[in-house]
N, C-alpha and C positions, 0 to 999 in steps of 0.2 A: 374468370379471364385474367385476373391481375395475379390468382396465384400462379397462372401457368407461364404469365410472362416473370414473374419474379423466380421459375424453377428455368426459365428456357435463358436468360439472359447472362447471370450467372456461368451457367455451363457453357454459352459460347463465347463467353469471355476467360472461362478457364482454357476452354480448346484453343481456342486462338493464341494465349500466350504460350502454353505445353508446345505449341507445332513451332514456335519462332525458333530460330539459331541462338543456342545458348551464348552470351556475351562472350568476347575473349576474357579471360581470366580466372571465369567463373567456374565453380564446381555444375555438373550437370544438375545434382541434385537441390543446391541453393538455387535453379532456376526451374526447376520442377517443384520443387515445394511452393515456390513466389504464385505460381500459377494455380494453385489451389488452395493458397492463404485468402488471396484474392478473392476469389469467386466464394469461398465463404464467408467473409466479410460482405461481400454483396447479398448473399442471400438471407443475414443476418439485419440485412436490412430493407432489404424488400420485403422479408418475411411470407416465405410461401408455406413455410411451417414454422414453429416457435425454434427458440434459437437451439435447446438442445439438441433437437433433431437435425438442425443444420450443423451443429459442432462435429455431431458424432457421424456426420457422412463425409463433411472435411478429414477427418480421423478414418475412416475408411478408404476413402480415394489415395489417401497419401499409402495406408498399407496397402490394398492393392498394386499401385504401381511400383510396390518396391520403391519406395522414396523413404520410407521410414517403416522400421520393425516393431511391433505391435508391442511386444514385450519389453524390449529393448528402450526403445526410446516412446512409442506412443504412448505410453501412461504414466510418465515423468511429470508429466504435472501436476497431476493428484497428488507428487508428494511434495508440492513450495509449501515451504510455510505460510506465506502470504496467500495462498488461496484459504489455508485452514484458518486464518486470523478473520479473512471475510465471513467465512462461516460460521465461527466461533461468535462473530458479533452479532450475527442474526438472533444467535439462541439467548445472548446478552441480551437484547433488546426487547426481546418476548419475557425476560424476567421483570425490566421495566414496566412493561404493557399489563402484565399479570399483576403485578405488587401493588398495582395503580400506583407506584412512586412515578411513574413517565407524567400521570395524569397529574397528580398533585404538583407537580414540578413545571406542568406547563401552564397551570394555571395562574401560580406565581409569580409567571412569566408575561403570562396575558395581562394580569394585575398592573403588573410594569408598563407593560408597552402596549396595551390593547386596543388605544383608541383606531390605529390606524392598521391596514395588512402592512404596511410599508416601515411602520415602526417597528414590527415583530421582526420584518426581514434584517432590519440595521442589527436589533436586536441579538439574532441568531450570529450576524458575522463579528459583532461585539463580540460576541462570548468565542467566539474561533481564534478572533484577535487575542483574548488574553489568556486562553488557552496552549496556543500551537506553540510557541517557546519552551516548553516544558512537556511535552508530551513528542517525542521524536517518529510519530506513525500518524500518517495522516486518514490510512482507515480505522484507527483504535480512537483519532475524535471522530470521525463523522459517524463511526457505527456505534461505539460503546458509551459518547456522550452525546452527540447532537441529534443522531437520531429518534432517539426514544422521546427527546423534548420536541423534535418536529413535527412528528407523528401523532403526539398526542393533544398540540395547538392545534393541530389540521381538525382530528375527528372530533376535539372538543365544540370548534367551529360548526360540525354538519361534512368536513370536506373529507369523503372518504373514497380511493380509486375502484374499488369494488362496487358501487353503487352509483357511478356517472356521474359523483359530485367532486373531481379530484380539481377541475380548474377554481373553484371555488375560492382556495385558498393552498390547498396542499402540492400543486403543481410550482406554484411560485416560490414558495418557500423551500421548496426541495433544489430547484435551481439554485437559489441565493446561498442554500448552506453551501453547494458544493461547489461553487465558483469562489464562493468567499474561504473553503476551505484551502483551492489551489492558491488564491491571492497569499493567504497568510503562509501556507509551505514556502513561498516563495521567499517574505519577509524574511524570516529566522532559518538561520543556518541549522540549528536543532530543528526543526520541526517535518522533515520530511529523511527518511532513511535514506534516500539518495543525494540528500546534499552534501555528508560531510563525506561520501564519497568522489563527488565530485570535487571538494577540497582536496582529498588524498591526489587524485591525478593532477589536480594542476601545481599540486608542491613537487610531483615529481616534473615537471616541466620547468620548477625554478620559481613558480610565481605563489607567493602568500595570500591565503585567505584567512581573515580569521573572523572569529563571528563576531567582531566589531565592525569591521570596513563591510562584510555583508551587509549587516542591520542598516549601517549609514547611508551607505547604497541603494539601499534596497527601500527606503522607509518612505521618502518623496511618491514614485511613482508607485508604491505600494497602496501608501494612504489615499493618492487621488481611484486607485482600481477600486476600491474599498465602498469610494464615495458615489462613484461611476457607475459600476457595474451594479448593485441593486436597483436605479435607476431605471436604467437602460433595461435592465427585466420587464420592469411596472409597467413600461410602454410597451414593447415588442412584446412580451409573453405576459399581459393583466391577469392580475386574481378578479376572478368576480364579484367577490366582496372587496371593496375598497375600503369603507370606511367602518369602523366598528362601535358606534356610540353606546351603544349597552353592554360590551363586551368587559369593561371593567366590573360593573356593578353585578355583571351573570358570574365571571370568576371569582368575583367575593364572595357571591350564595353559595357557589360549590364548595368552596374548600371552609366555606362554615358548616353546610352539610356533611362535608366529608370527616370533620372534628380532626382528633387528635391524630398521629400517624400509629398505624397500624402495626405487629408485632412485624408481619413480615415486608414491608417499608421500612421500615429499621434495619432490617436485616439485609434486605438488598442494597439500603444505603451504606449501610459496611462495608459491603462485600465491593460497593463500587468504588468508595477510597480506598481498600485495599489495592482496587487494579490498578486505579490513579496512581498510587504510592510506587508501584511498581512501573506502570507506564514512565515514570519520568525518572526512578532511579535503579529500577532493574538492567541495564544492561551495564552497569559496572559489577555488576555481580553474574553477570552469563546471562542473565532471564530476559529474552525476545518478549518485543509483543504478544507475539502467538501465545510463548507461553505463558506468558501473565493473563491470557484470555482465556487458556485454557484451565489454568488454576481458576479462575473465577467463576466458569463454568461447573468445575466439577461442585465449588460450595454452593453453586446455587441447588446444585440436585443435593448436596447433601444434607443442606439447608430446609430443603423441598418447597423452597422458592417456587421453584420448577419441575414438572416430573417427565419421566423419560416418554411420556407421550406428547408432551409439549416438543419435543425436539425432534421426534417423527413425524409432526405434522407440521414443522416449518417448511413447507412443500418449496420456499422459492430459496432457501438456505441450497437443500441439497441440488435441486435444476443450477443455481447458479455452480456450485461446485464441479456440477457433470462442464457446461460450455466455456467457461471461467478457465479450467484446467486444460483443455485442449487450446483453446487459444494461447495461453501462455506456453504452451510446449510448442506449436508453432511456431509461436514467436522466438522465443530459443534456439529452435532447430535453424533457422532462416541465417542466426549469427553463428551459428556451429559452422554452417556449410558455405559460409564464408561470403552470402550476400551482401551483408550489411557494411564487411570494410571495403566489398567490390564496389559498393554504392560511394562511399565515403570516399575510396580513393580517385573516383571517377570525379568526384566534387571537385578532389583536388586540381586536378588535369584542367576541369574548366574553369577554374577562378586565374590561372597562370597570367601575370602579366596584367591583372585589374589594378587600379586604385584600393588602396586596403578599406577605403569607405564603402565602396562598391561590393568589392568581395568578402567585406564581411557582414553585410547587409543580407547577401544572396546566399550565404552559409548560414548561417543565422535563423531564414527564414525557413530552407533546405530542412536544419537541424529539427527546427520546431513543429513541422506539415509532416515529414516522415514518421511523428510520433500516432499515425493513422496505424501504422505495420506493428505497433507495439503495443502489450499488453501489460506494460510495467513501467514505471516510472525508473527504477532501479536497470531492468532490463535496456534500456534507451542510453540510461547513462553509462553502463559498463561497455557496453557497446561502439558508442560514437560520439562522445563527449571529447576522449583523448584525441582520435582523429581530429577530427572540427576544430577544437583547442591549436593544436600542433598546424593546422592549414591555416588558420586565423593568425596566429603571432607571424606565422613565415609570409604571409601576404602583406603586412606591416600593421595589422591592428594591435594597439597596445595593451599587452598581453592582460594585464589586472581586469581591464573592461572588456576584452575577449573572454575572460575567464570568470569573470560575473554575469556578464549578460547570457552568455549558456545557460549558466548552471541557473537563473531565473527563469529561464524558458524550462529547464527541466521541471519546472512545478506546472508553469501556466499552460504549457503546449496538451495538459492533460486536458481540458474543457470542452475538447471537442466531440470524445466519443465515448460509449455509455463502457467501456473496457479499459479504458486507458489508464487508469490507476487502479486500488484498490477501493478507495473511497469512492469511486463512480458507482463499480460494482455495487457495493450498499445501498447506496443512495438510489440507485436505479431500480434497485430489489423490492422499492417499497410500490413500484405502480401511478407512482403519481404524474409520472413523465414520460410519453411513449418515445421508440426509439426517433422515430421522424423528428421530433420536437427539440429531444436531447440534441441532434446533431446538428440542425439548422441552426440554433440558439446555440450551440457550441461554435459551431464557426464564426457567428457574427461575436459572440465576446471574444474571440481570440483574435480576431482584427481589432476588436477595439482595445484589448491589452497591448496587441503589439505597436498602436499608434500611442498610447500611452507610456510604455516603457520605451521607446524609441526615441517619442519626442519629448514630454516630460525630463525622462530618466536620461535622455542623451543629455538634455541641460540640464538637470542635476549635476551628473558625474561631472561634468563638464566644471561645474563651479567647484567641486571638492578635488577635482586636480586628478580624477583616475585615465583620462587622457588629455 
């Protein structure tokens, strides 16, 4: 019965939207694609079928109705470098697991912080804080570095999604890792690919954002989020195992049993540092995060850390490639067909004549929660940041305040869905957190983050003279 309702509700919503008059000033294809995109997302939420088939049905309807051409438009998402970065880091994480380097690192982590599960959560988020300034890809951090550690810690404590023990520890640590990834992405200008894009857009409007003024403005609300969000998750999505009185001794014993690092582990570690170097410095030589991950994967195959059958058997990576590529494509064509610009212009008209505080508050909230319709931070920033910044400034908002606040939200707004940014897709792929929990937790975390960044952040920004 639930599966039937899960099919009927998206179809009815889609038919209802499609039959509505096309809004004035909007390309009919923009409204039609929106009418297909929304029920596709609803289908993913209600899960009458796995995400892959749901996404394929969305693509099929888009093609059959003439909204998209299959060859020209419908398959473009499969060419996205961001999608392939996600797929590559799945394979790299498999290298950590197969070589047992991930297990060794996990036991070291547990030995240092393993008295309580909450302590492990803070250890993960502090590790993110340390590496975020120098790795400008949240997917590379989440998938290439944090995922192997997280998964190995959870499995070493007997928490696995496939045998129903995910909530022992893995579910909690996954959400802490993910939300921490977004917070650290907001703290540092160099922590996420869309941040420099926001900086460049602001500069075109005469607003100077530097690494320093970004960091100074973000550090107080950012640290508060780092302190509060793991505690929040600990109470609303608690791990079943909270105390780990014997974990330190177990970890020490396991490390002793493992003995010295094997040749395969040393090889994996060397390739990891190779990738880390290029994730930090590669952009200056034109080597992107995706290219770095591809180089690392090829080295893993050449050195026999991974075999080709390991790649073929990584089913979740190929499943992710399918559904994520389609969502990214649909999201990008919503922009191409003018739906996003129509929506942005409508918001500008709505807040005309309001006080700047009320106008900017509404604009920031709409900018934040419109991310439900995006499958990429970069796509959202490139399509909406400039318009919302210009409208905010014209409404009287202090320019630097508006530019920085919207830029911070360009990381934080990904908290809500499992497809909102590449890091979400990577961590969701572990299977530790189901869609329903991911969305409900994400909504709660988004509200708390908004309170922290608007409240404490607003006071801090007043103190440092941004407004």
